[in-house]
Structures are given as structure tokens and as C-alpha cells.
C-alpha angles and dihedrals in degrees: 000000000000107000096191131002095215142340089270090052090051092050093049096046093046090049089053088062091051096260111125103208124199120226091262093050093048092047093049093047090053094047093047090058096040095047095034089230127146117244124226108206119194131180143107119311114276101022095118105272096132091037089058091061091049091048093050091050091050094044092051097039090241133145115254114224112188130197108192107204124215140158109287096027109152141182093273091060097037105039116011146303136199123255095243096181092054091045091052091051090051091050091050091048092051091057126195096303095078121082115246092238089058092045091048093053090045098052096043093062132119095267091063096050119106109200121212128199100283095048092039091056093046094051099046116107093195124080107286136185111205113203116194097190125204094353090175090071093067127086117267090249091064091065087070089064090056098051097075090048095046094043104043104003091238139116125209117218108187094211096046106024132238121335111206124193114253089193117027114231123230101251127205125177118193127202135178087203093243086146136010115265120224120271089236091063093042093051090060095053143067110235129232128174117199117193133177108296124246118261096265094051094043090051089051091050093049096047090047092052098039111048114199097034109133120239090238096054092043090055092047092049093050090049093052093045090052089052091050091051090056090061124088097253131160089233123015117213113272126216088255089056091048088055091048089051091051090051089049091054090050090050090050091045091234114179097178129033100220129163094271093053091047091050092050097047105036089110089072093066104023119058103183124073091222090054092050090049093048093047092048090049097047094042089045093234123168094023112137092209097042123120112240110257115236110225104193 
């Protein structure tokens, strides 16, 4: 399967899904498909890393299989596990007349296998996008589970043998860079860093996602969000939160983003009380004697 014909094709098809891809994103998406290489995507939370996987799946009419990583993730949740309750029932049903070797072969059969995201993606014959989300949240040991998949697109099950992909999935790994990933994983991947977009692109993203938002309010919103990201906050506003803010302003029928509106709706984009307090202080919100800020 050809995922994308060219970088321009990738950009156009992603845009058709509502994802406005930069030149670097479109080029990497094309190369990942052409070279059948996984992509490691790093960047701040909320800049569109996960959304890119969803957009590629939609653009290519593929199934999205997602492995959400977390601390404590193990092989049973990432690759596969056996249905022990069903196996026990089969052993009890066999009784004591059947030899153990026969029972062993019987219970370690396909019908007792519970596939998890990595094995599911490997076994699918249809076009598949495999998203390994927030891989930096797992323990270092888990990366070893990924190497066989990322290197040879295969999974070894001791009781059944090696399962090799008949159709390689399009693989994306996302990371917020909370820890350094191993060189072994990095070597097997193309690399893409997605940062916050510039004002013009963010405005285009917001207006594409929020129909009905006036050009004036969109420009004001982008200006304020950029100012918030310059502050030393616990959590800077993501693109998703910018979009949520735009939808909030539509719901409130706001025609002008002035200081009072910003003060009233900061909780949509900032999720820590200390961040709200800092933003209100630095933007001089809620001051009776303040001069109203002009957000052009």
C-alpha cells in the first residue's frame, strides 16, 4: 500500500481531515509511509501529536490502533496475554483422563489468546495506523518490548511461534520528552519535533476547527495565548485548549476579547490556580484602576 504519493499529497489529504500540516510534518508523513519506518514525534503536550495519528488514519482510510502508555505498563497489556479463566475451564472439562501434553497443546491455542494493541496491529491485514502514545511515561524496560515490533514488525509468542506482519502498520510514537528514550528505539525511527505553531498557523487551525469565529476574535485569542505561553506557567495552553477557548467565546457570543472576558474565561485555557493567578497578575486583569488592554 502507498500511504501518500508525495509530501504535497500528504499535506493536502491531511488538510482535508482538518489537520493543517506544516512542511516538516507532511514530509515526515510521506517518508514514514514510503520507507515503512516508525516516526518518533516529540513536543509539548497538546501540539497535535496524537491528532496527527488520527488524521493519517482518516486520510488513508485506515484503522487506528492505540497503545496508551503509562507507568507500570507490561507485556500483558501491550502485546498479549492468555485467557486464564477460559484455560482453567478447559482443563477442568478435559478431566484426568487426558495427558498433560495434550491438554497443554489444547489450552495454548488461538482461541485462548487475548491480543493487545501491538499484536493486534501486527496481525491486521487491513491498513492500520499504530499509535504508541506517550511512550516516555513507560518504564525503560518496556522499550525492550517495542524493539522487535519496530525492527522486524513481528511478535514472538513462545507457545505459538513468531507472528510476522503481512501488512506493515504505519507506526507513530509520541513523547512529551519527560525522559530520554533509548538510542535503540531512536535508531529505528524517523524523528519529528512539533512545537507550538506561529500566530498565523494557529489562527488558521482555530478558524478551521471553530466555524463562525470572527477574524477579529481569532486574532485576539491567538495574541493572548502567545502571551500566556511566554509566562513561566506550570502548564502552557495547548492548541486543543486554544480551540476550546474559541468554542467558549462562540457559546458566549463574544464579539470582542477584552480584559473582562479574558478574566472570566481563563479557566478554559489554564488548569492550575497558580497559573491563573500569575496570568491575571501579568496581564493586569481584575484591577479596578487598570487601563483596558487593547488586543488588536
